[in-house]
MIVO-584107 format. One record per residue: residue number from 1; residue in one letter; chain; x, y, z of N, C-alpha, C, O, CB in turn. Coordinates in nm, 3 decimals, always signed. Glycine has a CB too. Example, Ala and Ser with C-alpha at 12.3 -4.5 7.8 and 13.67 -1.06 7.14 Angstrom:
BEGIN
   seq   type   mol       n.X       n.Y       n.Z      ca.X      ca.Y      ca.Z       c.X       c.Y       c.Z       o.X       o.Y       o.Z      cb.X      cb.Y      cb.Z
     1      a     A    +1.319    -0.569    +0.780    +1.230    -0.450    +0.780    +1.320    -0.330    +0.780    +1.424    -0.332    +0.846    +1.131    -0.447    +0.905
     2      s     A    +1.285    -0.225    +0.708    +1.367    -0.106    +0.714    +1.290    +0.003    +0.787    +1.341    +0.114    +0.804    +1.408    -0.060    +0.572
This chain:
BEGIN
   seq   type   mol       n.X       n.Y       n.Z      ca.X      ca.Y      ca.Z       c.X       c.Y       c.Z       o.X       o.Y       o.Z      cb.X      cb.Y      cb.Z
     1      m     A   +15.939   +11.947    +9.085   +15.966   +11.794    +9.074   +15.909   +11.758    +8.942   +15.798   +11.798    +8.908   +15.898   +11.703    +9.195
     2      a     A   +15.987   +11.680    +8.866   +15.952   +11.622    +8.737   +15.822   +11.532    +8.743   +15.804   +11.465    +8.845   +16.072   +11.539    +8.687
     3      a     A   +15.742   +11.527    +8.650   +15.634   +11.445    +8.647   +15.676   +11.304    +8.627   +15.768   +11.280    +8.548   +15.542   +11.489    +8.548
     4      r     A   +15.615   +11.207    +8.693   +15.650   +11.064    +8.662   +15.574   +11.011    +8.545   +15.466   +11.058    +8.510   +15.622   +10.975    +8.781
     5      a     A   +15.633   +10.912    +8.487   +15.590   +10.853    +8.360   +15.431   +10.822    +8.367   +15.358   +10.832    +8.268   +15.676   +10.717    +8.332
     6      t     A   +15.389   +10.785    +8.488   +15.246   +10.745    +8.510   +15.148   +10.873    +8.499   +15.026   +10.864    +8.487   +15.231   +10.676    +8.659
     7      e     A   +15.218   +10.988    +8.506   +15.135   +11.118    +8.491   +15.127   +11.164    +8.342   +15.076   +11.272    +8.312   +15.201   +11.238    +8.580
     8      h     A   +15.178   +11.080    +8.254   +15.182   +11.138    +8.117   +15.082   +11.036    +8.032   +15.062   +10.918    +8.064   +15.349   +11.145    +8.054
     9      l     A   +15.030   +11.097    +7.930   +14.944   +11.024    +7.841   +15.014   +10.907    +7.772   +15.113   +10.930    +7.701   +14.888   +11.118    +7.738
    10      h     A   +14.973   +10.794    +7.787   +15.044   +10.678    +7.726   +15.033   +10.688    +7.584   +14.931   +10.738    +7.535   +14.990   +10.544    +7.770
    11      s     A   +15.136   +10.643    +7.506   +15.155   +10.658    +7.363   +15.045   +10.575    +7.299   +15.014   +10.607    +7.184   +15.300   +10.613    +7.317
    12      a     A   +14.984   +10.477    +7.355   +14.885   +10.392    +7.286   +14.739   +10.456    +7.324   +14.636   +10.405    +7.281   +14.900   +10.229    +7.336
    13      a     A   +14.737   +10.555    +7.395   +14.610   +10.613    +7.429   +14.535   +10.689    +7.313   +14.413   +10.687    +7.301   +14.632   +10.706    +7.542
    14      k     A   +14.613   +10.750    +7.235   +14.565   +10.825    +7.129   +14.485   +10.741    +7.032   +14.536   +10.638    +6.988   +14.675   +10.889    +7.063
    15      g     A   +14.362   +10.778    +6.996   +14.283   +10.708    +6.913   +14.219   +10.579    +6.953   +14.174   +10.501    +6.869   +14.351   +10.688    +6.811
    16      l     A   +14.213   +10.553    +7.103   +14.159   +10.427    +7.151   +14.000   +10.415    +7.087   +13.950   +10.310    +7.046   +14.164   +10.427    +7.326
    17      d     A   +13.944   +10.530    +7.089   +13.807   +10.532    +7.048   +13.785   +10.483    +6.912   +13.674   +10.446    +6.874   +13.753   +10.662    +7.059
    18      l     A   +13.890   +10.484    +6.836   +13.869   +10.436    +6.683   +13.922   +10.303    +6.671   +13.921   +10.257    +6.557   +13.943   +10.528    +6.570
    19      l     A   +13.970   +10.228    +6.768   +14.026   +10.090    +6.748   +13.899    +9.994    +6.752   +13.793   +10.019    +6.811   +14.140   +10.050    +6.869
    20      t     A   +13.929    +9.880    +6.678   +13.829    +9.764    +6.680   +13.828    +9.719    +6.822   +13.916    +9.760    +6.898   +13.867    +9.641    +6.579
    21      p     A   +13.733    +9.633    +6.865   +13.725    +9.580    +6.991   +13.844    +9.493    +7.017   +13.909    +9.499    +7.121   +13.601    +9.510    +7.008
    22      d     A   +13.868    +9.409    +6.916   +14.006    +9.313    +6.938   +14.130    +9.397    +6.953   +14.217    +9.361    +7.033   +14.037    +9.210    +6.804
    23      a     A   +14.145    +9.514    +6.878   +14.268    +9.583    +6.894   +14.272    +9.656    +7.015   +14.380    +9.678    +7.070   +14.293    +9.670    +6.786
    24      l     A   +14.152    +9.703    +7.069   +14.142    +9.781    +7.189   +14.178    +9.679    +7.310   +14.248    +9.715    +7.405   +13.991    +9.849    +7.203
    25      a     A   +14.130    +9.566    +7.298   +14.146    +9.459    +7.404   +14.292    +9.430    +7.408   +14.345    +9.412    +7.517   +14.060    +9.325    +7.375
    26      a     A   +14.363    +9.423    +7.295   +14.508    +9.394    +7.288   +14.581    +9.506    +7.361   +14.668    +9.476    +7.442   +14.559    +9.381    +7.137
    27      v     A   +14.550    +9.638    +7.336   +14.623    +9.737    +7.406   +14.597    +9.743    +7.543   +14.690    +9.776    +7.617   +14.602    +9.859    +7.355
    28      l     A   +14.477    +9.714    +7.597   +14.450    +9.708    +7.745   +14.521    +9.582    +7.810   +14.566    +9.591    +7.924   +14.287    +9.701    +7.773
    29      v     A   +14.531    +9.473    +7.744   +14.592    +9.359    +7.799   +14.742    +9.380    +7.802   +14.807    +9.341    +7.899   +14.555    +9.236    +7.722
    30      a     A   +14.796    +9.440    +7.701   +14.940    +9.472    +7.692   +14.984    +9.569    +7.814   +15.089    +9.556    +7.877   +14.970    +9.544    +7.548
    31      g     A   +14.891    +9.662    +7.836   +14.908    +9.750    +7.958   +14.920    +9.690    +8.086   +15.001    +9.724    +8.173   +14.803    +9.836    +7.970
    32      q     A   +14.821    +9.582    +8.094   +14.816    +9.497    +8.223   +14.936    +9.413    +8.240   +14.988    +9.397    +8.350   +14.693    +9.403    +8.226
    33      v     A   +14.978    +9.361    +8.135   +15.109    +9.271    +8.133   +15.227    +9.353    +8.176   +15.311    +9.307    +8.253   +15.142    +9.209    +7.985
    34      a     A   +15.234    +9.475    +8.125   +15.353    +9.571    +8.163   +15.338    +9.599    +8.301   +15.443    +9.602    +8.366   +15.358    +9.707    +8.083
    35      a     A   +15.227    +9.622    +8.362   +15.204    +9.663    +8.506   +15.260    +9.542    +8.578   +15.354    +9.559    +8.657   +15.041    +9.695    +8.547
    36      a     A   +15.206    +9.415    +8.555   +15.235    +9.294    +8.628   +15.388    +9.270    +8.625   +15.446    +9.217    +8.719   +15.156    +9.172    +8.569
    37      q     A   +15.453    +9.312    +8.512   +15.601    +9.293    +8.504   +15.668    +9.386    +8.595   +15.773    +9.350    +8.650   +15.654    +9.316    +8.362
    38      c     A   +15.615    +9.505    +8.618   +15.676    +9.596    +8.708   +15.658    +9.549    +8.854   +15.749    +9.559    +8.936   +15.618    +9.734    +8.687
    39      v     A   +15.545    +9.501    +8.880   +15.517    +9.437    +9.014   +15.617    +9.326    +9.049   +15.676    +9.321    +9.157   +15.374    +9.376    +9.017
    40      a     A   +15.634    +9.231    +8.943   +15.716    +9.123    +8.951   +15.870    +9.169    +8.988   +15.939    +9.107    +9.069   +15.706    +9.049    +8.816
    41      r     A   +15.907    +9.269    +8.927   +16.053    +9.325    +8.948   +16.055    +9.386    +9.088   +16.164    +9.398    +9.144   +16.097    +9.443    +8.832
    42      a     A   +15.954    +9.422    +9.143   +15.948    +9.483    +9.275   +15.929    +9.375    +9.395   +15.913    +9.408    +9.513   +15.830    +9.588    +9.274
    43      g     A   +15.933    +9.249    +9.351   +15.893    +9.139    +9.444   +15.964    +9.146    +9.582   +15.902    +9.139    +9.688   +15.923    +9.002    +9.379
    44      r     A   +16.095    +9.159    +9.574   +16.170    +9.169    +9.688   +16.141    +9.282    +9.788   +16.133    +9.270    +9.911   +16.298    +9.176    +9.647
    45      g     A   +16.127    +9.387    +9.722   +16.093    +9.508    +9.810   +15.949    +9.506    +9.865   +15.919    +9.567    +9.967   +16.112    +9.641    +9.729
    46      l     A   +15.858    +9.433    +9.792   +15.716    +9.414    +9.828   +15.722    +9.319    +9.957   +15.654    +9.341   +10.057   +15.626    +9.346    +9.699
    47      a     A   +15.808    +9.216    +9.944   +15.813    +9.120   +10.058   +15.868    +9.189   +10.179   +15.820    +9.174   +10.291   +15.899    +8.995   +10.024
    48      a     A   +15.968    +9.263   +10.154   +16.030    +9.334   +10.273   +15.939    +9.420   +10.341   +15.929    +9.423   +10.464   +16.145    +9.416   +10.236
    49      a     A   +15.861    +9.503   +10.247   +15.755    +9.585   +10.315   +15.652    +9.507   +10.390   +15.613    +9.546   +10.500   +15.685    +9.668   +10.217
    50      g     A   +15.604    +9.390   +10.330   +15.508    +9.307   +10.401   +15.561    +9.259   +10.535   +15.485    +9.257   +10.632   +15.471    +9.188   +10.317
    51      q     A   +15.698    +9.219   +10.546   +15.750    +9.171   +10.665   +15.757    +9.291   +10.772   +15.730    +9.273   +10.890   +15.889    +9.106   +10.636
    52      a     A   +15.794    +9.410   +10.721   +15.803    +9.526   +10.811   +15.659    +9.565   +10.864   +15.643    +9.606   +10.979   +15.870    +9.649   +10.735
    53      a     A   +15.560    +9.550   +10.779   +15.418    +9.577   +10.832   +15.384    +9.473   +10.928   +15.327    +9.508   +11.031   +15.309    +9.580   +10.718
    54      a     A   +15.410    +9.346   +10.909   +15.382    +9.234   +11.008   +15.448    +9.264   +11.139   +15.384    +9.256   +11.244   +15.433    +9.093   +10.955
    55      r     A   +15.574    +9.298   +11.138   +15.634    +9.336   +11.257   +15.578    +9.450   +11.336   +15.571    +9.446   +11.459   +15.761    +9.362   +11.231
    56      t     A   +15.537    +9.553   +11.263   +15.476    +9.673   +11.319   +15.336    +9.637   +11.388   +15.302    +9.691   +11.492   +15.457    +9.782   +11.203
    57      i     A   +15.260    +9.543   +11.323   +15.132    +9.519   +11.366   +15.136    +9.416   +11.477   +15.042    +9.406   +11.556   +15.047    +9.476   +11.252
    58      a     A   +15.241    +9.343   +11.484   +15.266    +9.241   +11.594   +15.308    +9.311   +11.711   +15.279    +9.263   +11.820   +15.371    +9.136   +11.558
    59      a     A   +15.380    +9.430   +11.701   +15.424    +9.505   +11.808   +15.322    +9.608   +11.853   +15.350    +9.704   +11.925   +15.550    +9.567   +11.772
    60      g     A   +15.200    +9.582   +11.805   +15.090    +9.667   +11.849   +15.059    +9.798   +11.766   +14.970    +9.879   +11.794   +15.120    +9.704   +11.987
    61      g     A   +15.143    +9.805   +11.665   +15.133    +9.933   +11.565   +15.002    +9.915   +11.478   +14.923    +9.822   +11.491   +15.274    +9.944   +11.457
    62      t     A   +14.993   +10.010   +11.396   +14.871   +10.023   +11.313   +14.935   +10.037   +11.165   +15.037   +10.103   +11.144   +14.773   +10.159   +11.360
    63      l     A   +14.867    +9.974   +11.073   +14.902    +9.983   +10.926   +14.786   +10.063   +10.858   +14.670   +10.023   +10.858   +14.918    +9.830   +10.857
    64      l     A   +14.825   +10.174   +10.803   +14.733   +10.254   +10.726   +14.767   +10.241   +10.576   +14.882   +10.252   +10.535   +14.737   +10.401   +10.773
    65      y     A   +14.656   +10.217   +10.493   +14.681   +10.201   +10.352   +14.602   +10.297   +10.283   +14.480   +10.308   +10.299   +14.653   +10.065   +10.302
    66      f     A   +14.680   +10.376   +10.195   +14.605   +10.467   +10.105   +14.639   +10.444    +9.963   +14.751   +10.408    +9.929   +14.632   +10.612   +10.138
    67      a     A   +14.535   +10.465    +9.876   +14.566   +10.440    +9.738   +14.461   +10.525    +9.664   +14.346   +10.540    +9.707   +14.561   +10.281    +9.699
    68      a     A   +14.510   +10.581    +9.547   +14.421   +10.661    +9.468   +14.349   +10.577    +9.365   +14.231   +10.601    +9.338   +14.497   +10.772    +9.403
    69      v     A   +14.420   +10.472    +9.303   +14.363   +10.400    +9.206   +14.449   +10.247    +9.210   +14.568   +10.233    +9.236   +14.372   +10.489    +9.063
    70      s     A   +14.358   +10.149    +9.180   +14.411   +10.022    +9.163   +14.347    +9.947    +9.041   +14.228    +9.915    +9.044   +14.392    +9.947    +9.291
    71      s     A   +14.416    +9.923    +8.947   +14.361    +9.862    +8.830   +14.310    +9.724    +8.850   +14.244    +9.668    +8.763   +14.458    +9.860    +8.728
    72      g     A   +14.342    +9.665    +8.972   +14.305    +9.531    +9.012   +14.162    +9.524    +9.070   +14.102    +9.417    +9.085   +14.406    +9.480    +9.113
    73      l     A   +14.110    +9.646    +9.103   +13.992    +9.643    +9.177   +13.866    +9.678    +9.089   +13.754    +9.679    +9.139   +14.005    +9.737    +9.292
């Protein structure tokens, strides 16, 4: 299986330790903006998943959530 883009070193990662604080903050903010744009594009699918989860729980089922990393936490 081919590695996903998330498993590769980001092009902006090289030399992060050499950046000024302002430049580093700009790189980090740009990454968060890009992530938020991805989530926004997935809105319809996320809503459908939420509705499916609600139906499952309402029917007595269980929702299990697993995550490795969340930049929002």
